[in-house]
N, C-alpha and C positions, 0 to 999 in steps of 0.2 A: 503492498499497499506506499502509495507517495506520501511526503511531509512536504505541508506548504504553511509561512509565515504568512502570513497578512497585514503589515504594517500602515494603521491610518487605515481611521474607520468611517470615512465618508462616502458618500455616497457611491464611488469606484470602490471602495474597497471593500464594502459592506454584504457589496453583491458578488461579488470577487469571490470573498467565504463563503459564500453561502451555496457558489454554483459552484464551487470544488468540495464543496461538503456533500453535495446531491451527487457530486459525481465519482463520490465514495474515497474521495482521498480525508487525510485527518489535516484538520486547520488548526492553526495556533493564528488567533486572532486578534491583536495588540494595538492601542492605544493609550496615549496621555487624561484623555480625556475621559473618568469613567460613563459620563451616559452616553457615550457610546459604546463604549465595550458592554457595560452589563446588558444593554436588551440580543447580545449576541450569545450569550454565555448557555444556553439550552439551544443553540441553530448549529454550535462550532462542537472539535473537540476540546480546545479551551478557549477562553476570550480572560485577555489580562490586560492590565490597567499596569501600564508599561515606558518609562521611557527609553526609548528607545535605539538609544544613543549613547545609551551603560551597557561600555561589555562586559560589565560582572553580573547585572541584573539576566540579560542577555544568555547569559552561561550556564546562568543558577537553575534559568528557566525551561533548559534544553532548548531555547532556539538555535544556538549554534549547530546541532544536529537534523535539521529537516536541509531537503530534498533543493529548495527553492524555498527566498525571501521575495517577498511582492512590496516593495514599498512606494504606497497609495499618496501618499502625504503628497498635497497637491501645493494650496494658498505657502505654507511655512518653505520654501527652497532651501534656508539652510540649517533646517531639523530634516525636511529629505536630504541634502546632502550627509549630512553629520552618520543618520542614520545606515546608508548607502557603507558608506567607509567602515561604521562600524563595523556591519555584517560580511562586508568580507574581509574584518582584519580580526574575527571570531572564529573565522572559517567554512560559512558558509560558501556550498560551490557554485550556485547561479543564485546573483543576486537584481531580478526587476527592477528596473526603477520608473516611475510617471517624469513627466517630464511637458512642462505645461510650452516652451519654447525651443526650437533648435539649438538657441545657446544654451539652457540648461542641460539641455541632454547631452549635447559636449564636453559639458563639465562634467556629468556624471559617469560618463564616461571613462574619465580618466580618475576618475575617482572610486573606479572600480567597479561600475555596473555592468553586467553584461548583456544584458536589454533595457531597450525603453520600452515603456506606452509612452505611445498622443496619445489623450486622450479622447481629442472632439473626431479622430479615427478610428479609433478603438472601440470594443465596448469591453465588461467587466465580462461578458458573457461569449464575447471570441477570445480571451485572452484563457478563459476558463476553459475553452475547450480545447486551444493549445499545448495547453497546460497538462491536461490528463488524456487527449487521446496522443503519441508520440508519433502516430500513423499519417495525424492530422496535413494533406498535401495544400487545399485550398474552404473556404469557410463563406458565405455569404446570408444575411440575415437577411430570410423573407417577409419579415412581420413581427409580429406581437409572439414574441415566444415561440417560431420556426425557424428554422432556417435547412440551405443545403448545401453542404460538406462534400468535400470528395481526400478519401480516405484510402491509406492501400490494406487492401484487405486482411484483414486479423487470420490469423492460423484457426482458428476456428470455425474459418466460414468457406476452407481453401478444399478444394475439390470434393467440394456439394453445390446443388443446384437451390435457387431460392423456392422451391414448392418443399425442399428437405428443411431448408433453414428456418420454411414459414415467418419470414420478418420481419412481415405485416402483423401478424399476430402475436410472436412472442416480444418481438423489439421496439412494435408501433413503429418502424421503419418503413419506407419506403426507398427502391432499389432500383433507379429509371434508368443507370446508363453505367457501363463499365466501360474503362477505357485500356486497353491492353497494348502489350510492347509486343510489334511482331517485324519478323526479318523480311524484307521485300529484295525484291533483285536489281541489282541495276543492269538496265538493257541487258544485251548478249555477254556482258562480263559473267564471270565466277562471284564477283565479289556484292556483298550484298549489305543493305544497310536494316536499321531498326527505327519504327516509327510511330505512336500512338494509330490506334484506329477505334473510331467509334464502337461499341455494338450494345444497341435495345437489348438487356434480358431477356427470356421468355423463363418458363417452369423448369424447363428442362435442363439451362444453359450450364456450363459446369464454369466455376469459379475456379480461374488460377492461384496460385502464387504469385506476389507484386505486380497481379490486378490490382486498378484504383477502381473503387467504387461510389459512384457519387450518388446518393442519399439527398434524403429528405424525411422532415420530420422533426418533433419538436422539441427543443432543446434539452429537455428531460430527458424525453428516449436518447438525443442521438451521447447524451455524455454517456451512458448505460452501455454503451458500445463497449465486447469485448475487447480490453487495452492491448493485447501480446497479438 
């Protein structure tokens, strides 16, 4: 089970913590403001009132042991920068920081951020999918609570058909297309190249390893796809 820490529980951080928890992850939610942390106590693994720039406090609560920390602090750039640097200093392997501008993003990169969130263009739901679905290739929000995603076929789906998997009945998702890499002949030459072809799947279409599945469903259903 992946372990995450979400630092800063504004609208973005709260939504992200909830989405990650719904996807089956272990989530530690952190904010200095008790009024922001308290409402999440029953919604995440652990909700803490904590200063994320205090390295000793982070270690004492086991935040140095998470797989990834997301710094969702928005307006207070000094606090976001210090939290990012402190999380890297205590050994968190991946730190993702929220940046309101490109300049701030460049600064956060220089002090240790492994990735950036620009909130104007990226939702908490999108990041939850990116963090919990390791084979996610692409993601499009279709409307309130529903998305289209492209994912590399999980091993649990390989060598099976949509009819056997019962994707709609068991997972609540619809398989609308398969992108498959195939070899094509280059004219009369013996050499070949590879390219993707799009297949509209039928009930008896076999899903191959490395197929890219184009799926549509609710965000909750997508978050529960097999992760391996």
